[in-house]
N, C-alpha and C positions, 0 to 999 in steps of 0.2 A: 354845115349841117347843124341843125338845132332841134332839140325837142324840149318842150316845156310844159309844166303844169301850172294852172293858175286858179285864182278865185275871182269870179266875175260878180259885178253888182251894178245896179242902177244908181245907187247912192251908197254911202259908207257902210250902213249896217242892215239894209233891207234887201230882199230879193236876191240873196246870195246864191251862187251856183259854182260849178266847176268848169274848167276848160283844159283841153289838151291840144297841143299843136305840134306838128312836124314840119320842118322847113328845110329846103335844100337850095343852094344857089351857086352861082359862078361869078367870079370877078377877081379883083385885085386885093391881095392881103400882104402888105408890107408895112411900112411905117403907118400909112393910112389904109383904111378899109373902104372899098366901094364894090357893091355886089347887086345883082339882080337875082331875085329868088321866086320860088313857088312854094305854096304851103297848103296843107290840109289841116282843118281845125274842127274839133267837136266841142260843143258847149252844151251843158246840161244845167238847167235852172228850173225853179218852180213855175215861172211864167214863160219859159221858152227853152226849147231844145233844138239844136241845129247841127248840120254837117255842112261845112263850107270849104270852098277852094278859093285860093287867091294868089296874088303876085305882088311884089313890092321891090323897092329900091332901098338898100341899106348903106349906111356910111358910118365911119368910126374914126376916132382920133385916139392916140395913145395918151395914157396918164400913168407914167411910170411903167410898170409891167402890165398894168390893166388897160382896158379900152372903154371909152365912152361911146356908145352906139346909138344910132337913131335910124328909124325906118318909117317910110311912107308907103302905104299899100292900098290895095282894093281887094275886096272879096265878095263872093256871091254864095248864098246858101243854095245847095242842091236839094236839101230836105230840111224842113223847119216846121215846128208846131204852132207858129204864129206868122203874121204878116211881116215880111222883110222888104227892105229896099232891094231892087235888083242888083245894084252895085253899091257897096258900102265902103266909104273911105276909112282907113285905119292909120293911126299915128302911134309910134312907139318910142320910148326913151329907155335905154337899158345900160347896164354895166356888165363887163366881162372880166373875170378874174381867172387867169390861167392856173391850172394845177400841174400841167406838164407842157413842155415845149422842146422840140428838137433843138439841139445846140449847133448842129452843122447845117447851115442854110445851103451849102453847095453839094450836099450828099446826092449820090445818084438815086437814092431811094426817096428823095423829096423831103419836105419839111412839114411838120404838123404841130398843132397846138390845140389843147383841149382844156376846158374849164367850165366854171359855173357862170351862168348868165342869169341876171335878175332885172326886173324892171316893171314898167307900167305901160299898158296899151289902152288907147281910147278908140272905140268904134262908134262912128256917127251913123247909126242905124235909125229906123223909125223912132225907137227909144234908145238914145245914146247910153252906152255902158262902158265901165272901166274894168280892166283885168289887171290884177297884180300877179306876176308870175315869177317862177324860178325854174331853171332847167340846166341842161348841159349843151355846150356848143363845141364843135370840133371844126378846126380849119385844117384843110389838107391841100398841099401844093405838090402835085406829082413830080417824081424825078424823071430821069431820062432813060 
């Protein structure tokens, strides 16, 4: 599960806006990460405001106690103030730094890790735009 806030832009300093995203997925989280997810995202900018739903595939590799994450996804706007492609490809590169993690991986209560996620996302819409984001990510593996 991930929630993040971001700054969106068509270029580095013009047409700035804000973004909020909530994501949940299912998959494998051990040494490597592989997940399928769904997301809801809201963007607000001077030239476009949208509500979108999407899905994607996430992967990650460990770097010490942190993780390098990548995501490839698609989304579609259900409400928008401008013309949108019906399906928009999205690419993301992120880092994850845990602030807590269960120490007992064999606990009957399961395993969990939570921490800060930060990165950059590129959406290839009618007008491509970039989002720089920071948020909180939580990994949960249920017990028995």
